[in-house]
C-alpha positions as CSV (number, residue, x, y, z in Angstrom):
1,X,-53.8,-95.6,85.6
2,X,-51.7,-92.6,86.1
3,X,-51.3,-89.7,83.6
4,X,-48.0,-88.6,82.3
5,X,-48.1,-85.6,84.5
6,X,-48.4,-87.8,87.6
7,X,-45.4,-89.9,86.6
8,X,-42.5,-89.5,89.0
9,X,-39.4,-87.6,87.7
10,X,-36.5,-89.8,86.8
11,X,-33.8,-89.7,89.5
12,X,-31.0,-87.1,88.9
13,X,-27.5,-88.5,88.4
14,X,-25.3,-88.1,91.5
15,X,-23.0,-85.0,91.4
16,X,-19.6,-85.5,89.9
17,X,-18.0,-83.6,92.7
18,X,-18.8,-82.4,96.1
19,X,-20.1,-78.9,96.8
20,X,-16.8,-78.0,98.4
21,X,-15.0,-79.0,95.3
22,X,-17.3,-76.9,93.1
23,X,-16.7,-73.9,95.4
24,X,-12.9,-74.5,95.2
25,X,-13.1,-74.7,91.4
26,X,-15.0,-71.4,91.3
27,X,-12.4,-69.8,93.7
28,X,-9.5,-70.9,91.5
29,X,-11.1,-70.0,88.1
30,X,-12.4,-66.6,89.0
31,X,-10.9,-63.7,87.0
32,X,-11.5,-61.4,90.0
33,X,-9.0,-61.5,92.9
34,X,-10.6,-63.6,95.7
35,X,-9.1,-63.8,99.1
36,X,-9.8,-65.0,102.7
37,X,-7.9,-62.9,105.3
38,X,-7.9,-62.4,109.0
39,X,-8.3,-59.2,110.9
40,X,-4.7,-59.7,112.0
41,X,-3.7,-58.3,108.7
42,X,-2.5,-61.4,106.8
43,X,-4.0,-63.3,103.8
44,X,-5.0,-66.9,104.6
45,X,-6.1,-67.9,101.1
46,X,-5.7,-66.2,97.7
47,X,-6.8,-67.4,94.3
48,X,-4.5,-67.6,91.2
49,X,-5.7,-64.3,89.9
50,X,-3.6,-62.5,92.5
51,X,-0.4,-63.9,91.0
52,X,-1.7,-63.2,87.4
53,X,-2.4,-59.5,88.2
54,X,0.4,-58.6,90.7
55,X,3.1,-61.2,89.9
56,X,3.6,-62.3,93.5
57,X,3.5,-66.0,94.2
58,X,1.0,-67.4,96.6
59,X,3.6,-68.1,99.2
60,X,4.9,-64.5,99.0
61,X,1.4,-63.1,99.4
62,X,0.6,-65.2,102.4
63,X,3.9,-64.5,104.2
64,X,3.8,-60.7,104.3
65,X,1.3,-58.4,106.0
66,X,-1.4,-57.2,103.6
67,X,-0.5,-53.6,104.4
68,X,3.0,-54.1,103.0
69,X,1.5,-54.4,99.5
70,X,-0.6,-51.2,99.8
71,X,0.5,-47.9,98.2
72,X,1.7,-45.6,101.0
73,X,-0.8,-42.9,100.1
74,X,-3.7,-45.4,100.3
75,X,-2.6,-47.3,103.5
76,X,-4.2,-45.0,106.1
77,X,-7.7,-44.9,104.6
78,X,-7.6,-48.7,103.8
79,X,-6.7,-49.5,107.4
80,X,-9.5,-47.2,108.6
81,X,-11.9,-49.2,106.4
82,X,-10.6,-52.4,107.9
83,X,-11.4,-51.1,111.4
84,X,-14.9,-50.4,110.3
85,X,-15.1,-53.9,108.8
86,X,-14.1,-55.3,112.2
87,X,-17.2,-53.6,113.6
88,X,-19.4,-55.4,111.0
89,X,-19.5,-52.6,108.4
90,X,-19.0,-54.2,104.9
91,X,-16.7,-52.5,102.4
92,X,-18.2,-51.5,99.1
93,X,-16.2,-50.0,96.3
94,X,-13.0,-49.1,98.2
95,X,-10.3,-48.3,95.6
96,X,-6.6,-48.5,96.4
97,X,-3.3,-49.4,94.8
98,X,-1.4,-52.7,95.4
99,X,2.3,-53.2,94.7
100,X,3.2,-55.5,91.8
101,X,6.4,-57.6,91.9
102,X,7.9,-55.5,89.1
103,X,7.5,-52.3,91.2
104,X,4.5,-50.9,89.5
105,X,1.0,-50.5,91.1
106,X,-2.4,-51.7,90.0
107,X,-5.7,-50.2,91.1
108,X,-8.1,-52.5,92.8
109,X,-11.8,-52.1,93.8
110,X,-12.9,-54.0,96.9
111,X,-16.0,-55.7,98.2
112,X,-15.5,-57.2,101.6
113,X,-17.4,-58.6,104.5
114,X,-16.5,-60.3,107.8
115,X,-17.8,-63.6,109.2
116,X,-20.6,-62.8,111.7
117,X,-19.1,-62.8,115.1
118,X,-15.7,-64.0,113.8
119,X,-12.4,-62.6,112.5
120,X,-12.4,-64.1,109.0
121,X,-12.7,-61.6,106.1
122,X,-14.0,-62.6,102.7
123,X,-12.9,-60.2,100.0
124,X,-13.3,-59.7,96.2
125,X,-11.0,-57.3,94.4
126,X,-11.3,-56.3,90.7
127,X,-8.5,-54.8,88.7
128,X,-9.7,-51.3,87.6
129,X,-6.3,-49.9,86.5
130,X,-7.4,-49.4,82.8
131,X,-10.6,-47.7,83.9
132,X,-8.7,-45.4,86.3
133,X,-6.2,-44.5,83.5
134,X,-9.1,-43.8,81.1
135,X,-10.8,-41.6,83.7
136,X,-7.5,-39.8,84.3
137,X,-7.0,-39.2,80.6
138,X,-10.5,-37.9,80.2
139,X,-9.9,-35.5,83.1
140,X,-6.8,-34.3,81.4
141,X,-8.7,-33.8,78.1
142,X,-11.4,-31.8,79.9
143,X,-8.8,-29.6,81.5
144,X,-7.1,-29.2,78.2
145,X,-10.3,-28.2,76.5
146,X,-11.1,-25.5,79.2
147,X,-7.5,-24.2,79.1
148,X,-7.5,-24.2,75.3
149,X,-10.6,-22.1,75.1
150,X,-9.1,-19.6,77.5
151,X,-5.7,-19.6,75.6
152,X,-7.4,-19.0,72.3
153,X,-9.3,-16.0,73.6
154,X,-6.2,-14.5,75.3
155,X,-4.1,-15.0,72.1
156,X,-6.8,-13.3,70.0
157,X,-6.9,-10.2,72.2
158,X,-3.2,-10.2,72.6
159,X,-2.6,-10.3,68.8
160,X,-4.9,-7.3,68.4
161,X,-2.8,-5.4,70.9
162,X,0.4,-6.5,69.2
163,X,-1.0,-5.4,65.8
164,X,-1.5,-1.9,67.2
165,X,1.9,-1.8,68.8
166,X,3.7,-3.1,65.7
167,X,2.1,-0.6,63.3
168,X,2.7,2.3,65.7
169,X,6.4,1.4,65.9
170,X,6.5,1.3,62.1
171,X,4.8,4.7,61.9
172,X,7.3,6.2,64.4
173,X,10.1,5.2,62.1
174,X,8.4,6.8,59.1
175,X,7.7,10.1,61.0
176,X,11.2,11.5,60.4
177,X,14.9,11.2,61.2
178,X,15.6,9.4,64.5
179,X,18.7,9.3,66.6
180,X,20.9,6.2,67.0
181,X,19.5,5.8,70.5
182,X,15.9,6.0,69.3
183,X,16.7,3.5,66.6
184,X,18.1,1.1,69.2
185,X,15.0,1.6,71.3
186,X,12.7,0.8,68.3
187,X,14.8,-2.3,67.6
188,X,14.4,-3.5,71.2
189,X,10.7,-2.8,71.1
190,X,10.3,-4.8,67.8
191,X,12.2,-7.7,69.4
192,X,9.8,-7.6,72.3
193,X,6.9,-7.7,69.9
194,X,8.4,-10.6,68.1
195,X,8.9,-12.5,71.5
196,X,5.3,-11.7,72.4
197,X,4.2,-13.0,68.9
198,X,6.0,-16.3,69.5
199,X,4.3,-16.5,72.9
200,X,0.8,-16.1,71.4
201,X,1.7,-18.7,68.8
202,X,2.4,-21.1,71.6
203,X,-1.0,-20.3,73.0
204,X,-2.6,-20.8,69.6
205,X,-0.7,-24.1,69.1
206,X,-2.1,-25.3,72.5
207,X,-5.6,-24.1,71.7
208,X,-5.8,-26.2,68.5
209,X,-7.6,-29.1,70.2
210,X,-9.4,-30.1,67.0
211,X,-6.2,-30.8,65.1
212,X,-6.7,-28.0,62.5
213,X,-3.0,-27.1,62.1
214,X,-1.9,-27.1,58.5
215,X,-0.2,-30.5,57.8
216,X,1.6,-32.2,55.0
217,X,3.5,-35.4,54.6
218,X,7.1,-34.9,55.7
219,X,10.3,-36.8,56.6
220,X,10.7,-35.6,60.2
221,X,14.4,-36.1,60.6
222,X,15.7,-32.8,59.2
223,X,12.9,-30.8,60.7
224,X,13.5,-32.2,64.2
225,X,17.2,-31.9,64.0
226,X,17.0,-28.2,62.9
227,X,14.5,-27.4,65.7
228,X,16.7,-29.1,68.2
229,X,19.8,-27.1,67.1
230,X,17.9,-23.8,67.1
231,X,16.5,-24.5,70.6
232,X,20.0,-25.2,72.0
233,X,21.4,-21.9,70.8
234,X,22.4,-19.6,73.7
235,X,22.2,-22.4,76.3
236,X,25.0,-24.1,78.2
237,X,23.9,-27.5,77.0
238,X,25.8,-29.9,74.8
239,X,23.5,-31.4,72.2
240,X,23.8,-34.9,70.7
241,X,21.5,-35.8,67.7
242,X,20.9,-39.4,66.7
243,X,18.7,-39.6,63.6
244,X,18.3,-43.1,62.3
245,X,18.5,-43.6,58.5
246,X,15.4,-44.6,56.4
247,X,12.9,-42.8,58.6
248,X,9.2,-43.3,57.7
249,X,7.2,-40.2,56.8
250,X,4.5,-38.6,59.0
251,X,1.6,-36.3,58.2
252,X,2.3,-33.3,60.5
253,X,2.4,-29.6,61.0
254,X,6.0,-28.7,60.9
255,X,5.5,-25.6,63.0
256,X,3.8,-27.6,65.8
257,X,6.5,-30.3,65.8
258,X,9.1,-27.6,66.1
259,X,7.2,-26.1,69.1
260,X,7.2,-29.6,70.7
261,X,11.0,-29.8,70.4
262,X,11.6,-26.3,71.7
263,X,9.4,-26.9,74.7
264,X,11.1,-30.2,75.5
265,X,14.5,-28.5,75.3
266,X,13.3,-25.7,77.5
267,X,12.1,-28.2,80.1
268,X,15.4,-30.0,80.0
269,X,17.3,-26.7,80.3
270,X,15.4,-25.9,83.5
271,X,16.3,-29.4,84.8
272,X,20.0,-28.9,84.1
273,X,20.8,-25.3,85.2
274,X,24.5,-26.1,85.5
275,X,24.7,-27.6,82.0
276,X,25.0,-31.1,80.7
277,X,24.3,-33.2,77.6
278,X,20.9,-33.3,75.9
279,X,20.3,-36.1,73.4
280,X,17.7,-36.1,70.6
281,X,16.9,-39.5,69.1
282,X,14.7,-40.2,66.1
283,X,13.9,-43.7,64.8
284,X,11.2,-45.9,63.4
285,X,9.2,-48.1,65.8
286,X,6.6,-50.8,65.3
287,X,4.3,-51.6,68.2
288,X,2.2,-54.8,68.5
289,X,-0.4,-56.2,70.9
290,X,2.3,-57.4,73.2
291,X,3.1,-53.8,74.1
292,X,-0.2,-53.4,75.9
293,X,-3.6,-51.9,75.1
294,X,-2.6,-48.4,76.0
295,X,-0.2,-48.3,73.0
296,X,-2.1,-48.7,69.7
297,X,-0.5,-51.2,67.3
298,X,1.1,-49.8,64.2
299,X,4.2,-48.2,62.6
300,X,5.5,-45.0,64.3
301,X,8.3,-42.5,64.1
302,X,9.5,-42.0,67.6
303,X,11.5,-39.0,68.6
304,X,12.6,-38.3,72.2
305,X,14.8,-36.1,74.3
306,X,16.9,-37.4,77.2
307,X,18.4,-35.1,79.8
308,X,20.8,-35.7,82.7
309,X,18.8,-33.8,85.3
310,X,17.4,-35.1,88.6
311,X,14.4,-36.8,87.0
312,X,10.7,-36.5,87.7
313,X,9.5,-37.8,91.1
314,X,7.2,-40.9,90.7
315,X,4.3,-39.1,92.4
316,X,4.5,-36.3,89.8
317,X,4.4,-38.5,86.7
318,X,0.6,-38.6,86.6
319,X,0.4,-34.8,86.8
320,X,3.0,-33.7,84.3
321,X,0.5,-33.2,81.4
322,X,-2.0,-31.3,83.6
323,X,-2.4,-27.6,82.6
324,X,-0.5,-25.3,85.0
325,X,1.2,-28.1,86.9
326,X,4.8,-27.0,87.5
327,X,7.5,-27.7,89.9
328,X,9.1,-24.4,89.1
329,X,8.7,-21.3,91.2
330,X,6.7,-18.4,90.0
331,X,8.7,-15.2,89.6
332,X,12.1,-15.2,88.0
333,X,11.6,-18.8,86.6
334,X,8.2,-18.0,85.3
335,X,7.1,-21.6,85.4
336,X,3.5,-21.7,84.1
337,X,3.2,-25.4,83.6
338,X,2.1,-25.4,80.0
339,X,5.2,-26.7,78.3
340,X,4.5,-30.5,78.5
341,X,0.7,-29.8,78.3
342,X,1.3,-28.1,74.9
343,X,3.5,-31.0,73.8
344,X,0.9,-33.6,74.9
345,X,-1.9,-31.7,73.1
346,X,0.1,-31.4,69.8
347,X,1.2,-35.1,69.8
348,X,-2.2,-36.4,70.8
349,X,-4.1,-34.5,68.0
350,X,-1.5,-35.9,65.5
351,X,-2.8,-39.3,66.5
352,X,0.2,-40.2,68.6
353,X,1.1,-40.5,72.3
354,X,3.8,-39.5,74.7
355,X,5.7,-41.4,77.3
356,X,7.9,-40.2,80.2
357,X,10.3,-42.5,81.9
358,X,13.6,-42.4,83.7
359,X,16.6,-42.0,81.4
360,X,19.1,-44.8,80.7
361,X,20.5,-46.2,84.0
362,X,17.9,-44.3,85.9
363,X,19.6,-41.0,85.2
364,X,17.6,-38.0,84.1
365,X,14.3,-38.1,82.2
366,X,13.4,-39.5,78.8
367,X,10.4,-37.9,77.0
368,X,9.4,-39.7,73.9
369,X,6.8,-38.7,71.3
370,X,5.3,-41.3,69.0
371,X,3.8,-40.2,65.7
372,X,1.8,-42.6,63.3
373,X,3.8,-43.2,60.2
374,X,2.4,-42.9,56.7
375,X,3.5,-44.6,53.5
376,X,3.6,-41.7,51.2
377,X,6.8,-39.9,50.1
378,X,7.5,-36.5,51.7
379,X,5.5,-33.7,50.1
380,X,7.2,-31.0,48.1
381,X,7.9,-27.7,49.9
382,X,4.6,-26.0,50.6
383,X,4.2,-22.3,49.9
384,X,2.8,-20.1,52.7
385,X,-0.3,-18.5,51.3
386,X,-0.5,-15.8,53.9
387,X,0.1,-12.2,52.8
388,X,3.8,-11.9,52.0
389,X,6.1,-9.6,54.0
390,X,8.8,-7.6,52.1
391,X,10.9,-4.6,53.1
392,X,11.0,-3.6,49.4
393,X,7.4,-4.4,48.3
394,X,5.7,-1.8,46.1
395,X,3.0,0.4,47.4
396,X,-0.4,1.1,45.7
397,X,-1.3,4.7,45.6
398,X,-4.9,6.1,45.5
399,X,-6.4,2.8,46.5
400,X,-9.7,2.9,48.4
401,X,-9.8,0.3,51.2
402,X,-12.6,-0.8,53.5
403,X,-11.4,-1.9,57.0
404,X,-13.8,-3.8,59.3
405,X,-12.5,-4.5,62.8
406,X,-14.3,-4.3,66.1
407,X,-11.3,-3.0,68.0
408,X,-11.2,0.9,67.8
409,X,-7.4,1.0,68.4
410,X,-6.7,-1.5,65.7
411,X,-9.0,0.3,63.2
412,X,-7.3,3.6,63.9
413,X,-3.8,2.4,63.5
414,X,-4.6,0.5,60.3
415,X,-6.2,3.6,59.0
416,X,-3.1,5.7,59.7
417,X,-0.8,3.1,58.2
418,X,-2.9,2.8,55.0
419,X,-3.2,6.6,54.7
420,X,0.6,6.7,55.0
421,X,0.7,4.3,52.1
422,X,-1.5,6.7,50.0
423,X,-4.8,4.9,50.5
424,X,-8.3,6.3,51.1
425,X,-9.8,4.4,54.0
426,X,-13.4,3.6,55.1
427,X,-13.7,2.3,58.6
428,X,-16.4,-0.1,59.9
429,X,-16.8,-1.5,63.4
430,X,-19.1,-4.3,62.3
431,X,-20.7,-5.9,59.4
432,X,-23.7,-3.6,59.3
433,X,-21.5,-0.6,59.0
434,X,-19.3,-2.2,56.4
435,X,-22.4,-3.0,54.2
436,X,-23.7,0.5,54.6
437,X,-20.4,2.0,53.5
438,X,-20.3,-0.2,50.5
439,X,-23.9,0.4,49.5
440,X,-23.3,4.2,49.8
441,X,-20.1,4.0,47.8
442,X,-21.9,2.0,45.0
443,X,-24.8,4.5,44.9
444,X,-22.3,7.3,44.4
445,X,-20.6,5.5,41.6
446,X,-17.4,5.0,43.5
447,X,-15.1,2.0,43.5
448,X,-13.7,-0.2,46.3
449,X,-10.2,-1.6,45.6
450,X,-9.9,-3.8,48.7
451,X,-11.8,-4.9,51.8
452,X,-9.9,-5.9,54.9
453,X,-12.4,-8.0,57.0
454,X,-11.7,-9.3,60.5
455,X,-12.6,-13.0,60.9
456,X,-14.6,-12.4,64.1
457,X,-16.6,-9.4,65.3
458,X,-18.2,-9.3,68.7
459,X,-22.0,-9.5,68.6
460,X,-22.3,-9.6,64.8
461,X,-21.4,-11.3,61.6
462,X,-17.7,-11.8,61.0
463,X,-15.6,-11.5,57.8
464,X,-16.8,-14.7,56.1
465,X,-20.5,-13.7,56.5
466,X,-19.9,-10.1,55.5
467,X,-18.0,-11.0,52.4
468,X,-20.8,-13.4,51.4
469,X,-23.2,-10.4,51.5
470,X,-20.8,-8.1,49.7
471,X,-20.3,-10.6,46.9
472,X,-24.1,-10.7,46.4
473,X,-23.8,-7.1,45.5
474,X,-20.5,-7.3,43.6
475,X,-19.1,-10.9,42.8
476,X,-15.8,-9.3,41.7
477,X,-15.0,-7.6,45.0
478,X,-11.5,-8.2,46.3
479,X,-11.1,-9.0,50.0
480,X,-8.5,-10.1,52.5
481,X,-9.2,-12.0,55.7
482,X,-7.7,-10.6,59.0
483,X,-7.5,-12.8,62.1
484,X,-6.0,-12.8,65.5
485,X,-7.1,-16.4,66.1
486,X,-5.5,-19.7,65.1
487,X,-5.5,-20.6,61.4
488,X,-8.8,-22.5,61.6
489,X,-10.9,-23.9,58.7
490,X,-12.2,-20.4,57.6
491,X,-8.6,-19.2,57.2
492,X,-7.2,-22.3,55.6
493,X,-10.0,-22.4,53.1
494,X,-10.1,-18.7,52.5
495,X,-10.2,-19.0,48.8
496,X,-13.3,-21.1,49.0
497,X,-14.9,-18.2,50.9
498,X,-13.9,-15.7,48.2
499,X,-10.8,-14.1,50.0
500,X,-7.6,-13.4,48.0
501,X,-5.3,-13.8,51.0
502,X,-5.0,-14.0,54.8
503,X,-3.4,-11.3,57.0
504,X,-2.6,-12.9,60.4
505,X,-2.2,-10.6,63.3
506,X,0.1,-9.1,64.4
507,X,1.2,-7.7,61.0
508,X,3.5,-4.9,60.1
509,X,3.5,-1.9,57.7
510,X,5.5,-4.0,55.2
511,X,2.8,-6.7,55.2
512,X,0.2,-4.1,54.2
513,X,2.6,-2.5,51.6
514,X,3.2,-6.0,50.0
515,X,-0.5,-6.8,50.1
516,X,-1.4,-3.6,48.3
């Protein structure tokens, strides 16, 4: 008698297909691109995934040399790897681009081996185009972050210099009668300061990588049209503006969108030095899954500018958003390669994306910006809560003002300006000195009418921290925040921190007069 464990296993049913048929089924169903090729440079067998990914038929793939599908920039190193393969060295992780039937390229990652002692190559390729695109975008973001940090610091220091220059120009005009020539020189100097201020604003716009620009819900049509028309002034370009009716609203910083339009017009102007037509189009757009994973589904407002220039070479398209990439010469053209980078940064932090393609009929370049639409109605006109500027604003005599700024030149020129306006001034280089001045003033029974506190001070507490300590002594103290940086959270929420207003550098004598 045998135990159950000694009982023979029941016979297995015969396989439904031969081993060769199973391997063929695996070959045909694989999502990877499988192939058998010869060292002569031709495919012998390809699975259906090749047609699915590249669009070529099986017959087309087998009839042409493999090298004819390779991107020209990848061909040399790929053929070098094939020579190593012929010597018995397998290929692991080789990445190259293969031509699609529609003219685009897809990135493939290869694993290949050769039949021992033979000439037959067995290869597996995986489509890694999406991963490569993601890696490229992450690289751009890291470059943008590094460049934004640099831009923010430069803009801050530059705004301090401009504040000193602006106030000194104002003081010169107050010093006494000036000749017509001197008046013209002062006017030109002020225009230069204003141009420099716009440049620093560009840098600050670029440095706002966290999307902290003040935004409101707006209908973008009038804003974009006005920015386009202003940017065209003084150029030899003819502008055509096509704004579709019934535009959706977007939540955006109007200043930043105007910067985008100005930069796009400036790029187009450089592409058409002899003149031509520049077209701005603004319309609603709805994207769905059929448009591809790189374009998030949803409702957008799309605005774009099309020029009639020579276009962007295909090998430059992947670099146009990189900081400091430019095809313009240095020198008289002053091409710094930040124009499209700034546009890309602004649109991206608004939750949108940009595309660059050839213009209609392959002529020129079409740059399109896609902003997510919102359902709300346009907001009412917002008021600017920065300190107002008025040529006729009243002055406040006999006011005692505490000025805290870590730049000696800025402190001194603010002191001279406030004294010209009839104020008594206490100067502090940092928070410790500011608190000492105020404590001494309180002990002597004196009053402080206003504290001008810089947002950031090197090596010590800035304006927000200093005001917090001052308010512990006197909750009713009046203070204004000064800053040469971007309008970040501390500035936008200045009232929550106890400030009455914000004074953005560079500011002029009239700004101080209106403030007082």
